[in-house]
N, C-alpha and C positions, 0 to 999 in steps of 0.2 A: 525238748521244750524250747520254744523260741520266744524272745521278748521283743515287743514292738512298743514304741512310744507314740502316743496319740494325744492331741490337744483335747482336754476335757473342760467342761464348764463348771466353774465354782462360783455361783452367785453372779453370773454375768462376766466373769473374768476367766480367760482361757489359761490353763496351766498344763504342762506335759504330765502324762501319767503312763506308767508302764502296764501293759497287759501281757499276759503269758499265754501262749497258744501251745496246746498239746493235743492229746486225744480226748475230744469232748465226750461227755456222757451221751450215749445214744438217745436220739430224739429230744435233745436239749440244746438250747442255743449255746454256741461255743464259748461265749463270754458272759453268760447269764449270771454266774455267781460273782464274777469280778465286778460286773456292773452293779449288782445289788450291794456288794460290800462298799463300793465307792460311794453309792448314794447314802447308805445307812451310817457308815462310819466317818465319812469325810464330807458329805453334803455335795458331792460332785456328780455330774452326769456325763456319760459317754454320748457323743453326738449320734443321732438317729441314723445318719448316713453311714457311720462307721459300724454300728450294730448291724444294719442291713447288709453291708458289704461282707462282714464276717459270716453272716448266715448264708449268703449266696455262695461264698467260697466253700463253706462246709457242704452245701448241697452238691456243688460241682464235684468236690472230692469224693463224696459218697457215691454219686452216680457213675464216676469214672474209675473207682477203685484206686485212687491215688492218696498219698499222704496229705492230710489237711495242713500239717505244719509246713511241708515243702511247697504246697500250692500257695500258701500265704506268703512265704518268702519270695517266691517267684512273682506273684501278682503284685505285691506291694513294692517289690524292687522295680518292676516294670513301670508302676505308677510314679514312683519317685524319679525314675530316669526320664519319663516323659514330662514331668513337671519342670525339670531343669533344662530341657532342650530349648535352644533359641529358635525362633521362627523367622 
């Protein structure tokens, strides 16, 4: 299981929130239950682009027979590396 910190919206204010990525339930969104818990228990929402990104990564992992956890680590590591590059 891997932990990622993402900025979530709490009434218009962004705060970091940890999501945990493991082996999702087949045919279910990989962070469905965490997003529901965050909304119901804390009143926060995970940004739509983050939800969509995890769904796309899950689809890619299934189609290519690779570990969803490891694909997330690789993809999000690449994204954070490109964010910090000087142009």
